[in-house]
N, C-alpha and C positions, 0 to 999 in steps of 0.2 A: 638181421637185428640180433641183439645179444641173446634172445630167447632160443636161438637155434645154434648157438656155438657148440652145444653138446652133440650135435648131429653126427659128427665124425666118430664118436665113441660107440654109437649104435650100429654103424655100418661095418660090414666085414670086408668091403672092397673100397679101395681108395678112389675118390672121384677124379674125373679127368681134369687136367689143368685148366682147360678153357674150352670154349665152343670150337667145333671144327669150322674152318673157313671154307665156304662154298661160294661158287659164282652165282649169287642170288639173282633170280630173274627180275627182282624189283629194284635194280640199280637205278641211280639217278634220283634217289630220294623217294621213290615210289614205295609205299608201304603195302603189305598184304591186306586184303580187304575181306569182303563179306563171305558168309557161308552159303553153300548151295546144297540142294538135296542130293543124296547119294544115287549113283547109278546102280549100286548093288549093296547087299548087306555087308556090314563091317566085319572084319576078322577079329573077333574079340572073344575071350573066354567068358564074358558076361552074357548070360542069356537075356533076351528081351522080355521074358516073362517072369523071371525070378528076381527077387529083391537083391540088389547089389550088396556086396560085403560091406562097403563103406557106409551103408545106411543101417546096418545091423548092429545090435548091441553085442559086445562092448566096444566095437571099433568106432562107432559114431561118437561115443563119449570120450575116446582116447585123446588126450591133449597134454601138452606141457604147461599151458597157461589155463588156469581155472578161472571161471567168471567171465565177465563181459569184456570185450576187446575195445570198447569205446575209450577208456582212459589211455590205452596204449597208443592210439592213433591221433590223439589230440595234439594240436600244434604247441610245441614248447614255447615258453615265454622268451621273447627277444629273438626268435628264429623266424626268418622270412619264409613265407609259405612255399615258394618255388624251390628254395633250398631244401626244405623238409621233404617235399615231394620227390625231388631229384635223388636225395640220399636214400629214401625208401625204395624207389624204383631200382636203384643199383642193388640194394640188398635183396629184394624180391628176385631179381634176375639171377644174382649169384646163387641164391639158395635153390631155386627151382632147377637151375642148370646143374647144381651139385646132385640133386636127386635124380635128374635124368641121366647124368653121367654114370650113376651107380647101376641103373637098370637098362642102360643103352644096349647091352648085348641081348636083351630079351625083346627089344623093339627093332625088328628087322623088316626088310621089304617083304619077306615071306609071312611073318606073323602079323604084320600091320601094313597091308598093301594100300590102305587109305588112312587118312587122318580122321579116324573115327572117334566120336565122343558121345555116342548114343546108339541105340538099336536101329535108328533110322536116320542117323546124322553123320555125314562126312563133311569136313571142312575142305574148301578148295582154295587154290592159290591163283592170284591174278598175275599172269606173266607179262613180259615186255610188250606183247601185242594186245594187252588188255583183254585176254581171253582167260576164262576160268578153267583151270586144269586140276585134275586129280593127281595127287602126289602120295607116294608112300609116307607113312607117318615119320620115319626117321629123316627123310629128305625134307619134309615140311618143317619139322622141328629144327633141323640144322639151319635151314633158311631163316627161320624166325630168330634163332639165337645169334646168327651172324649179323642179321639186320639190326637187332637191338644192340649188340656189341659195337657195331659201327656208329650207331647214334651216341652211345655212351662215350666213345672215343672222340666225337666231334665237339671241339671246344666252342663252336658257335651255337650248339644246342644245349650242351651241358658245360657251361663255363666253369673253369677251375681257378681263374685268376681274379684277384680283387679288382673291383671297379667295372667288371664286365657284367652286363645284364643278360637275363634270359630272353630269348627271342619272343616276339609276340605270338608266334604259332606254337609255343611250348605246350600250352594246355591241350591243343588238338593232337600234337605229336604224342604226348603221354597217353592220351586216350587210345590211340592206335596201338601203342606198346601194351597197354593194359589188356586190350581185346586179344592180342596175340598170346600174351602170357596166360590169360585165362584159358585159351584153347589148349595150351600145353598142359596145364593143370587138368583140364577136363579129359584129355586123352589118357594121361597117367592114371587118373581115378578109374576111368572106364575100362581100360585094357590092361593095366599093370598094377592095380591095387593089391592083388594077391602077392606080387613080388615085394611090395612095400611091407606087407604083413610078414612075409618070410624073413625080412631084415629086422623085424620088430621095430620099425620106424614109423608106425602109424601115428603115435602122439606127435612126433616132430612134423610129419607131413600135414596132419590135420591142423595143427597150430599155425603152420606157415600159411596154409590156404585160408583159414579163418582170419588171420591177420591181413592177408591180401584182400579179402572181401570187405572187411571192416574199413580198411584204409581207402579202398576204391569208392565205397559208398560215401564216406565222410567227405571226400574231396571231389565228388562227382566225376570220377574217372571210369566208373563201372556202370554200364547200361544193363538194367535188369533184363532187357530183351536178349542181350548176349548171354546172360547167365541162364535164362530159362529156355531160350530157343523158340521155335515156332510150334504151334499145336501138332503139326504133322511131323516135326523133327525136333523133339525136345532134347535139351542138353542133359546128360546123365547127372551132372552135379547140381542141377536146379533144386531137386528135393533136399539136397544136403543143406542148401541155404535156408530152406524152410524149417528143416529139423533143428538147425542151430539157433534159429530165431526162437523156436519153441523152448529150447533149453536155456535161453538167455545168454548164449555165447555172442550172438549178433543182435543188433537192433534192426527194426523194420525200415 
């Protein structure tokens, strides 16, 4: 969205031109699915006992957009809801892909051997044999970005010509996309927020994520269970949702 057009001015590195193309194991329209408990601890600079930086002041208050995000996500007059959702999904994808492109050299198989998003949470990928497999975070994110890009390029899912309707399964497809983009956000916050701070881009990233959360809740694309996780495997950004509700940035 237009709120994030200034992102490039705060970055010292140019973002990659687009997501890398990988032979995703979920070919044939199969989307990545549920999380699983980790087989070992995540490789992250964030300690499981200390308060993460993104929950600390002044970083948690850093934002480009002040006030509540509710007016921003409301459906504009005369705009069809699927068109509004599709255009926002495209923008969220482009923006989070830009951020990941900036910090991608810091997210390697050595530094992030699993797709960690909490002190006791690793996300897993469902392969072609329907088996849950652990993947290094850069591989997992590459698969997600390639999968989403392929969906965006599919005119039967995201129609671009006048007179073509969105498919009946569009809402369920978008919910899958939302779940996976949430996981990318969660990993960046958990494992790479200090790099976002180094770039002085925390206002941009926080505003992007708050917008993503507000939009997801407004159009029932975001499941609170995915945001908070299980009691024995909480998602690191769950408390951020609660903190922003307390601040009035988000609604309950």
